[in-house]
N, CA, C and O atoms as CSV, one atom per row, in Angstrom:
chain,resi,resn,atom,element,x,y,z
A,1,MET,N,N,-2.996,-1.027,-10.388
A,1,MET,CA,C,-3.950,-1.183,-9.311
A,1,MET,C,C,-4.359,0.193,-8.818
A,1,MET,O,O,-3.513,1.066,-8.629
A,2,VAL,N,N,-5.589,0.379,-8.620
A,2,VAL,CA,C,-6.123,1.631,-8.099
A,2,VAL,C,C,-5.816,1.715,-6.618
A,2,VAL,O,O,-5.870,0.706,-5.916
A,3,SER,N,N,-5.499,2.895,-6.140
A,3,SER,CA,C,-5.204,3.071,-4.727
A,3,SER,C,C,-6.148,4.077,-4.119
A,3,SER,O,O,-6.725,4.910,-4.817
A,4,LYS,N,N,-6.301,3.994,-2.805
A,4,LYS,CA,C,-7.034,5.001,-2.072
A,4,LYS,C,C,-6.045,5.674,-1.143
A,4,LYS,O,O,-4.917,5.201,-0.999
A,5,LEU,N,N,-6.435,6.756,-0.516
A,5,LEU,CA,C,-5.551,7.463,0.393
A,5,LEU,C,C,-5.980,7.176,1.819
A,5,LEU,O,O,-7.168,7.200,2.142
A,6,ASP,N,N,-4.988,6.901,2.677
A,6,ASP,CA,C,-5.330,6.733,4.083
A,6,ASP,C,C,-5.199,8.093,4.773
A,6,ASP,O,O,-4.944,9.094,4.102
A,7,ASN,N,N,-5.366,8.149,6.073
A,7,ASN,CA,C,-5.341,9.418,6.796
A,7,ASN,C,C,-3.975,10.084,6.800
A,7,ASN,O,O,-3.871,11.262,7.144
A,8,THR,N,N,-2.925,9.363,6.427
A,8,THR,CA,C,-1.589,9.950,6.396
A,8,THR,C,C,-1.280,10.557,5.041
A,8,THR,O,O,-0.243,11.198,4.872
A,9,GLY,N,N,-2.163,10.366,4.077
A,9,GLY,CA,C,-1.915,10.865,2.725
A,9,GLY,C,C,-1.134,9.881,1.880
A,9,GLY,O,O,-0.810,10.181,0.731
A,10,SER,N,N,-0.821,8.708,2.423
A,10,SER,CA,C,-0.085,7.692,1.685
A,10,SER,C,C,-1.050,6.819,0.904
A,10,SER,O,O,-2.134,6.507,1.397
A,11,PRO,N,N,-0.672,6.412,-0.329
A,11,PRO,CA,C,-1.556,5.530,-1.083
A,11,PRO,C,C,-1.648,4.165,-0.413
A,11,PRO,O,O,-0.657,3.650,0.105
A,12,VAL,N,N,-2.829,3.591,-0.425
A,12,VAL,CA,C,-3.076,2.275,0.149
A,12,VAL,C,C,-3.766,1.445,-0.916
A,12,VAL,O,O,-4.753,1.895,-1.498
A,13,PRO,N,N,-3.263,0.216,-1.193
A,13,PRO,CA,C,-3.916,-0.598,-2.226
A,13,PRO,C,C,-5.362,-0.887,-1.846
A,13,PRO,O,O,-5.674,-1.163,-0.687
A,14,LEU,N,N,-6.230,-0.818,-2.836
A,14,LEU,CA,C,-7.639,-1.164,-2.624
A,14,LEU,C,C,-7.780,-2.671,-2.621
A,14,LEU,O,O,-7.081,-3.370,-3.354
A,15,ARG,N,N,-8.665,-3.159,-1.815
A,15,ARG,CA,C,-8.978,-4.580,-1.794
A,15,ARG,C,C,-10.351,-4.766,-2.444
A,15,ARG,O,O,-11.102,-3.805,-2.611
A,16,ARG,N,N,-10.663,-5.987,-2.799
A,16,ARG,CA,C,-11.922,-6.255,-3.499
A,16,ARG,C,C,-13.130,-5.721,-2.734
A,16,ARG,O,O,-14.014,-5.130,-3.354
A,17,GLY,N,N,-13.207,-5.902,-1.417
A,17,GLY,CA,C,-14.349,-5.495,-0.619
A,17,GLY,C,C,-14.487,-3.987,-0.507
A,17,GLY,O,O,-15.584,-3.486,-0.257
A,18,ASP,N,N,-13.372,-3.239,-0.690
A,18,ASP,CA,C,-13.417,-1.783,-0.560
A,18,ASP,C,C,-14.360,-1.153,-1.579
A,18,ASP,O,O,-15.093,-0.220,-1.253
A,19,MET,N,N,-14.345,-1.650,-2.795
A,19,MET,CA,C,-15.182,-1.076,-3.846
A,19,MET,C,C,-16.665,-1.286,-3.526
A,19,MET,O,O,-17.478,-0.386,-3.734
A,20,ALA,N,N,-17.015,-2.465,-3.026
A,20,ALA,CA,C,-18.417,-2.737,-2.699
A,20,ALA,C,C,-18.887,-1.849,-1.561
A,20,ALA,O,O,-19.993,-1.310,-1.603
A,21,ARG,N,N,-18.036,-1.695,-0.530
A,21,ARG,CA,C,-18.413,-0.849,0.602
A,21,ARG,C,C,-18.551,0.593,0.168
A,21,ARG,O,O,-19.506,1.263,0.561
A,22,SER,N,N,-17.603,1.100,-0.648
A,22,SER,CA,C,-17.663,2.506,-1.034
A,22,SER,C,C,-18.864,2.778,-1.933
A,22,SER,O,O,-19.469,3.845,-1.828
A,23,SER,N,N,-19.226,1.845,-2.812
A,23,SER,CA,C,-20.389,2.088,-3.664
A,23,SER,C,C,-21.672,1.985,-2.862
A,23,SER,O,O,-22.652,2.660,-3.176
A,24,ALA,N,N,-21.683,1.144,-1.819
A,24,ALA,CA,C,-22.874,1.046,-0.972
A,24,ALA,C,C,-23.052,2.326,-0.179
A,24,ALA,O,O,-24.180,2.771,0.032
A,25,VAL,N,N,-21.961,2.919,0.260
A,25,VAL,CA,C,-22.032,4.168,1.017
A,25,VAL,C,C,-22.464,5.309,0.106
A,25,VAL,O,O,-23.199,6.201,0.531
A,26,ALA,N,N,-22.011,5.284,-1.143
A,26,ALA,CA,C,-22.297,6.376,-2.062
A,26,ALA,C,C,-23.760,6.429,-2.476
A,26,ALA,O,O,-24.273,7.497,-2.812
A,27,ARG,N,N,-24.437,5.282,-2.454
A,27,ARG,CA,C,-25.843,5.253,-2.851
A,27,ARG,C,C,-26.734,5.692,-1.708
A,27,ARG,O,O,-26.513,5.317,-0.556
A,28,ALA,N,N,-27.733,6.480,-2.025
A,28,ALA,CA,C,-28.708,6.889,-1.011
A,28,ALA,C,C,-29.673,5.741,-0.778
A,28,ALA,O,O,-29.974,4.995,-1.711
A,29,PRO,N,N,-30.161,5.581,0.436
A,29,PRO,CA,C,-31.133,4.522,0.691
A,29,PRO,C,C,-32.407,4.761,-0.105
A,29,PRO,O,O,-32.766,5.898,-0.411
A,30,GLU,N,N,-33.079,3.669,-0.432
A,30,GLU,CA,C,-34.327,3.791,-1.182
A,30,GLU,C,C,-35.337,4.602,-0.388
A,30,GLU,O,O,-35.421,4.474,0.834
A,31,GLY,N,N,-36.097,5.429,-1.073
A,31,GLY,CA,C,-37.128,6.224,-0.426
A,31,GLY,C,C,-36.604,7.495,0.214
A,31,GLY,O,O,-37.385,8.277,0.757
A,32,SER,N,N,-35.273,7.722,0.162
A,32,SER,CA,C,-34.752,8.951,0.766
A,32,SER,C,C,-34.927,10.104,-0.206
A,32,SER,O,O,-35.080,9.897,-1.410
A,33,SER,N,N,-34.905,11.310,0.318
A,33,SER,CA,C,-35.078,12.477,-0.531
A,33,SER,C,C,-33.764,12.839,-1.205
A,33,SER,O,O,-32.708,12.308,-0.861
A,34,ALA,N,N,-33.839,13.733,-2.150
A,34,ALA,CA,C,-32.652,14.185,-2.865
A,34,ALA,C,C,-31.733,14.931,-1.913
A,34,ALA,O,O,-32.200,15.457,-0.902
A,35,PRO,N,N,-30.421,14.993,-2.211
A,35,PRO,CA,C,-29.493,15.700,-1.355
A,35,PRO,C,C,-29.858,17.181,-1.237
A,35,PRO,O,O,-30.379,17.781,-2.177
A,36,THR,N,N,-29.583,17.747,-0.092
A,36,THR,CA,C,-29.850,19.162,0.132
A,36,THR,C,C,-28.661,19.984,-0.332
A,36,THR,O,O,-27.608,19.434,-0.655
A,37,ALA,N,N,-28.825,21.287,-0.364
A,37,ALA,CA,C,-27.735,22.176,-0.767
A,37,ALA,C,C,-26.555,22.044,0.181
A,37,ALA,O,O,-25.405,22.075,-0.255
A,38,SER,N,N,-26.830,21.895,1.491
A,38,SER,CA,C,-25.723,21.762,2.440
A,38,SER,C,C,-24.972,20.454,2.227
A,38,SER,O,O,-23.752,20.403,2.385
A,39,THR,N,N,-25.701,19.392,1.867
A,39,THR,CA,C,-25.049,18.110,1.565
A,39,THR,C,C,-24.177,18.252,0.332
A,39,THR,O,O,-23.060,17.737,0.294
A,40,ASP,N,N,-24.690,18.954,-0.687
A,40,ASP,CA,C,-23.913,19.176,-1.898
A,40,ASP,C,C,-22.644,19.958,-1.596
A,40,ASP,O,O,-21.580,19.639,-2.127
A,41,ARG,N,N,-22.744,20.995,-0.736
A,41,ARG,CA,C,-21.556,21.785,-0.383
A,41,ARG,C,C,-20.549,20.929,0.370
A,41,ARG,O,O,-19.347,21.029,0.125
A,42,ALA,N,N,-21.026,20.089,1.285
A,42,ALA,CA,C,-20.130,19.212,2.040
A,42,ALA,C,C,-19.445,18.222,1.108
A,42,ALA,O,O,-18.252,17.952,1.247
A,43,SER,N,N,-20.204,17.683,0.156
A,43,SER,CA,C,-19.620,16.751,-0.808
A,43,SER,C,C,-18.580,17.440,-1.675
A,43,SER,O,O,-17.526,16.869,-1.956
A,44,ALA,N,N,-18.865,18.652,-2.096
A,44,ALA,CA,C,-17.920,19.403,-2.915
A,44,ALA,C,C,-16.658,19.712,-2.122
A,44,ALA,O,O,-15.552,19.621,-2.655
A,45,ALA,N,N,-16.815,20.077,-0.849
A,45,ALA,CA,C,-15.654,20.377,-0.012
A,45,ALA,C,C,-14.801,19.136,0.189
A,45,ALA,O,O,-13.573,19.207,0.137
A,46,THR,N,N,-15.451,17.992,0.421
A,46,THR,CA,C,-14.721,16.740,0.601
A,46,THR,C,C,-13.991,16.370,-0.679
A,46,THR,O,O,-12.823,15.985,-0.638
A,47,GLY,N,N,-14.668,16.483,-1.811
A,47,GLY,CA,C,-14.043,16.189,-3.098
A,47,GLY,C,C,-12.877,17.111,-3.377
A,47,GLY,O,O,-11.844,16.680,-3.889
A,48,SER,N,N,-13.038,18.376,-3.044
A,48,SER,CA,C,-11.975,19.355,-3.247
A,48,SER,C,C,-10.775,19.022,-2.375
A,48,SER,O,O,-9.633,19.113,-2.824
A,49,SER,N,N,-11.032,18.636,-1.130
A,49,SER,CA,C,-9.963,18.269,-0.199
A,49,SER,C,C,-9.216,17.032,-0.700
A,49,SER,O,O,-7.987,16.984,-0.653
A,50,LEU,N,N,-9.961,16.033,-1.178
A,50,LEU,CA,C,-9.333,14.827,-1.705
A,50,LEU,C,C,-8.501,15.138,-2.943
A,50,LEU,O,O,-7.407,14.601,-3.117
A,51,LEU,N,N,-9.021,15.997,-3.792
A,51,LEU,CA,C,-8.282,16.382,-4.995
A,51,LEU,C,C,-6.990,17.094,-4.617
A,51,LEU,O,O,-5.945,16.841,-5.216
A,52,ALA,N,N,-7.054,17.980,-3.630
A,52,ALA,CA,C,-5.855,18.695,-3.190
A,52,ALA,C,C,-4.820,17.716,-2.637
A,52,ALA,O,O,-3.631,17.829,-2.933
A,53,ARG,N,N,-5.279,16.752,-1.830
A,53,ARG,CA,C,-4.344,15.758,-1.289
A,53,ARG,C,C,-3.732,14.913,-2.403
A,53,ARG,O,O,-2.531,14.644,-2.388
A,54,ALA,N,N,-4.544,14.496,-3.361
A,54,ALA,CA,C,-4.041,13.687,-4.468
A,54,ALA,C,C,-3.029,14.474,-5.295
A,54,ALA,O,O,-2.013,13.931,-5.728
A,55,THR,N,N,-3.312,15.750,-5.508
A,55,THR,CA,C,-2.393,16.608,-6.260
A,55,THR,C,C,-1.064,16.734,-5.531
A,55,THR,O,O,-0.006,16.651,-6.154
A,56,ASP,N,N,-1.107,16.935,-4.213
A,56,ASP,CA,C,0.120,17.042,-3.418
A,56,ASP,C,C,0.946,15.761,-3.506
A,56,ASP,O,O,2.168,15.815,-3.644
A,57,ILE,N,N,0.282,14.615,-3.426
A,57,ILE,CA,C,0.982,13.334,-3.504
A,57,ILE,C,C,1.614,13.156,-4.883
A,57,ILE,O,O,2.753,12.703,-4.996
A,58,ALA,N,N,0.873,13.513,-5.925
A,58,ALA,CA,C,1.404,13.383,-7.286
A,58,ALA,C,C,2.614,14.283,-7.492
A,58,ALA,O,O,3.583,13.886,-8.140
A,59,ARG,N,N,2.563,15.489,-6.946
A,59,ARG,CA,C,3.700,16.406,-7.084
A,59,ARG,C,C,4.921,15.921,-6.313
A,59,ARG,O,O,6.053,16.189,-6.715
A,60,ALA,N,N,4.702,15.211,-5.209
A,60,ALA,CA,C,5.807,14.706,-4.397
A,60,ALA,C,C,6.418,13.425,-4.976
A,60,ALA,O,O,7.499,13.009,-4.559
A,61,ALA,N,N,5.735,12.809,-5.925
A,61,ALA,CA,C,6.223,11.564,-6.517
A,61,ALA,C,C,7.500,11.836,-7.312
A,61,ALA,O,O,7.691,12.931,-7.843
A,62,PRO,N,N,8.365,10.834,-7.386
A,62,PRO,CA,C,9.602,11.024,-8.150
A,62,PRO,C,C,9.305,11.229,-9.630
A,62,PRO,O,O,8.305,10.744,-10.160
A,63,GLU,N,N,10.193,11.954,-10.268
A,63,GLU,CA,C,10.052,12.201,-11.709
A,63,GLU,C,C,10.220,10.892,-12.478
A,63,GLU,O,O,10.880,9.967,-12.005
A,64,ILE,N,N,9.636,10.821,-13.635
A,64,ILE,CA,C,9.771,9.644,-14.496
A,64,ILE,C,C,11.091,9.757,-15.251
A,64,ILE,O,O,11.390,10.788,-15.853
A,65,ASP,N,N,11.868,8.690,-15.209
A,65,ASP,CA,C,13.151,8.643,-15.915
A,65,ASP,C,C,12.870,8.243,-17.362
A,65,ASP,O,O,12.829,7.059,-17.699
A,66,GLU,N,N,12.678,9.253,-18.207
A,66,GLU,CA,C,12.307,9.006,-19.609
A,66,GLU,C,C,13.367,8.185,-20.340
A,66,GLU,O,O,13.032,7.391,-21.219
A,67,THR,N,N,14.639,8.366,-19.991
A,67,THR,CA,C,15.710,7.601,-20.634
A,67,THR,C,C,15.569,6.122,-20.300
A,67,THR,O,O,15.715,5.266,-21.172
A,68,LYS,N,N,15.284,5.826,-19.037
A,68,LYS,CA,C,15.112,4.430,-18.614
A,68,LYS,C,C,13.890,3.812,-19.291
A,68,LYS,O,O,13.932,2.659,-19.722
A,69,VAL,N,N,12.807,4.577,-19.384
A,69,VAL,CA,C,11.596,4.095,-20.046
A,69,VAL,C,C,11.906,3.773,-21.511
A,69,VAL,O,O,11.470,2.741,-22.021
A,70,ALA,N,N,12.646,4.636,-22.179
A,70,ALA,CA,C,13.003,4.416,-23.588
A,70,ALA,C,C,13.866,3.160,-23.740
A,70,ALA,O,O,13.675,2.388,-24.679
A,71,ARG,N,N,14.823,2.953,-22.812
A,71,ARG,CA,C,15.678,1.747,-22.874
A,71,ARG,C,C,14.848,0.484,-22.698
A,71,ARG,O,O,15.065,-0.508,-23.394
A,72,ILE,N,N,13.898,0.520,-21.767
A,72,ILE,CA,C,13.053,-0.659,-21.536
A,72,ILE,C,C,12.168,-0.924,-22.745
A,72,ILE,O,O,12.009,-2.073,-23.159
A,73,LYS,N,N,11.587,0.136,-23.317
A,73,LYS,CA,C,10.759,-0.028,-24.519
A,73,LYS,C,C,11.569,-0.643,-25.653
A,73,LYS,O,O,11.086,-1.536,-26.349
A,74,GLU,N,N,12.789,-0.172,-25.838
A,74,GLU,CA,C,13.650,-0.687,-26.900
A,74,GLU,C,C,13.985,-2.159,-26.657
A,74,GLU,O,O,13.933,-2.971,-27.581
A,75,ALA,N,N,14.328,-2.502,-25.408
A,75,ALA,CA,C,14.645,-3.890,-25.075
A,75,ALA,C,C,13.426,-4.791,-25.287
A,75,ALA,O,O,13.558,-5.915,-25.771
A,76,LEU,N,N,12.237,-4.294,-24.923
A,76,LEU,CA,C,11.018,-5.062,-25.160
A,76,LEU,C,C,10.798,-5.304,-26.653
A,76,LEU,O,O,10.474,-6.414,-27.074
A,77,ALA,N,N,10.979,-4.246,-27.442
A,77,ALA,CA,C,10.774,-4.359,-28.892
A,77,ALA,C,C,11.742,-5.356,-29.514
A,77,ALA,O,O,11.387,-6.048,-30.468
A,78,LYS,N,N,12.972,-5.439,-28.983
A,78,LYS,CA,C,13.977,-6.354,-29.512
A,78,LYS,C,C,13.859,-7.752,-28.911
A,78,LYS,O,O,14.559,-8.673,-29.332
A,79,GLY,N,N,12.969,-7.910,-27.922
A,79,GLY,CA,C,12.835,-9.206,-27.267
A,79,GLY,C,C,13.973,-9.498,-26.307
A,79,GLY,O,O,14.229,-10.660,-25.989
A,80,GLU,N,N,14.662,-8.462,-25.838
A,80,GLU,CA,C,15.825,-8.634,-24.969
A,80,GLU,C,C,15.519,-8.365,-23.494
A,80,GLU,O,O,16.388,-8.553,-22.643
A,81,PHE,N,N,14.311,-7.931,-23.185
A,81,PHE,CA,C,13.972,-7.595,-21.799
A,81,PHE,C,C,13.601,-8.875,-21.066
A,81,PHE,O,O,12.693,-9.593,-21.483
A,82,GLN,N,N,14.299,-9.160,-19.980
A,82,GLN,CA,C,14.043,-10.361,-19.197
A,82,GLN,C,C,12.969,-10.072,-18.148
A,82,GLN,O,O,13.109,-9.162,-17.330
A,83,ILE,N,N,11.908,-10.856,-18.188
A,83,ILE,CA,C,10.813,-10.693,-17.234
A,83,ILE,C,C,10.892,-11.837,-16.228
A,83,ILE,O,O,11.035,-12.999,-16.607
A,84,ASP,N,N,10.799,-11.499,-14.950
A,84,ASP,CA,C,10.837,-12.493,-13.873
A,84,ASP,C,C,9.410,-12.697,-13.363
A,84,ASP,O,O,8.942,-11.923,-12.527
A,85,PRO,N,N,8.710,-13.728,-13.853
A,85,PRO,CA,C,7.315,-13.940,-13.447
A,85,PRO,C,C,7.164,-14.160,-11.942
A,85,PRO,O,O,6.149,-13.771,-11.364
A,86,ASP,N,N,8.158,-14.777,-11.299
A,86,ASP,CA,C,8.090,-14.985,-9.849
A,86,ASP,C,C,8.115,-13.650,-9.103
A,86,ASP,O,O,7.379,-13.460,-8.135
A,87,ALA,N,N,8.967,-12.728,-9.559
A,87,ALA,CA,C,9.036,-11.409,-8.917
A,87,ALA,C,C,7.726,-10.648,-9.110
A,87,ALA,O,O,7.266,-9.960,-8.199
A,88,ILE,N,N,7.126,-10.771,-10.294
A,88,ILE,CA,C,5.852,-10.098,-10.567
A,88,ILE,C,C,4.765,-10.697,-9.671
A,88,ILE,O,O,3.966,-9.963,-9.089
A,89,ALA,N,N,4.734,-12.013,-9.561
A,89,ALA,CA,C,3.734,-12.671,-8.712
A,89,ALA,C,C,3.904,-12.247,-7.255
A,89,ALA,O,O,2.917,-11.972,-6.573
A,90,ARG,N,N,5.159,-12.190,-6.769
A,90,ARG,CA,C,5.405,-11.754,-5.385
A,90,ARG,C,C,4.936,-10.320,-5.173
A,90,ARG,O,O,4.361,-10.000,-4.132
A,91,ALA,N,N,5.180,-9.458,-6.156
A,91,ALA,CA,C,4.760,-8.050,-6.040
A,91,ALA,C,C,3.241,-7.950,-5.973
A,91,ALA,O,O,2.711,-7.159,-5.192
A,92,PHE,N,N,2.528,-8.742,-6.782
A,92,PHE,CA,C,1.060,-8.738,-6.732
A,92,PHE,C,C,0.562,-9.243,-5.382
A,92,PHE,O,O,-0.365,-8.675,-4.804
A,93,ILE,N,N,1.177,-10.309,-4.885
A,93,ILE,CA,C,0.763,-10.852,-3.588
A,93,ILE,C,C,1.003,-9.826,-2.491
A,93,ILE,O,O,0.140,-9.607,-1.641
A,94,ASP,N,N,2.179,-9.196,-2.508
A,94,ASP,CA,C,2.476,-8.152,-1.510
A,94,ASP,C,C,1.484,-7.013,-1.597
A,94,ASP,O,O,1.014,-6.517,-0.573
A,95,MET,N,N,1.160,-6.594,-2.812
A,95,MET,CA,C,0.233,-5.483,-3.005
A,95,MET,C,C,-1.155,-5.844,-2.476
A,95,MET,O,O,-1.791,-5.037,-1.799
A,96,GLU,N,N,-1.622,-7.050,-2.783
A,96,GLU,CA,C,-2.963,-7.466,-2.353
A,96,GLU,C,C,-3.036,-7.721,-0.852
A,96,GLU,O,O,-4.098,-7.568,-0.250
A,97,SER,N,N,-1.920,-8.108,-0.246
A,97,SER,CA,C,-1.933,-8.398,1.190
A,97,SER,C,C,-1.601,-7.160,2.018
A,97,SER,O,O,-1.616,-7.216,3.248
A,98,GLY,N,N,-1.304,-6.053,1.359
A,98,GLY,CA,C,-1.045,-4.802,2.072
A,98,GLY,C,C,0.356,-4.688,2.640
A,98,GLY,O,O,0.583,-3.879,3.540
A,99,ARG,N,N,1.289,-5.462,2.153
A,99,ARG,CA,C,2.681,-5.390,2.647
A,99,ARG,C,C,3.425,-4.259,2.030
A,99,ARG,O,O,4.601,-4.055,2.332
């Protein structure tokens, strides 16, 4: 699931309506003129700031346990990995409801 960043720098799950609102905001109204140089600089600064925040969050994330990933891949290949569909469904519901 794609996430956005809230004002605290924490990832927040995107909801279906978020994409429509963000694309509507990103489009210029019909009949408007092209962006000015100052608008371009502001957009670049905002993008740069978002990139810096995303980079900081990624660096703060825990390291990937490659050994654990390899064990899970092996168990999957052997058909020995037990999947709990109820737990997966609960996780999706929690993610979509913002819990």
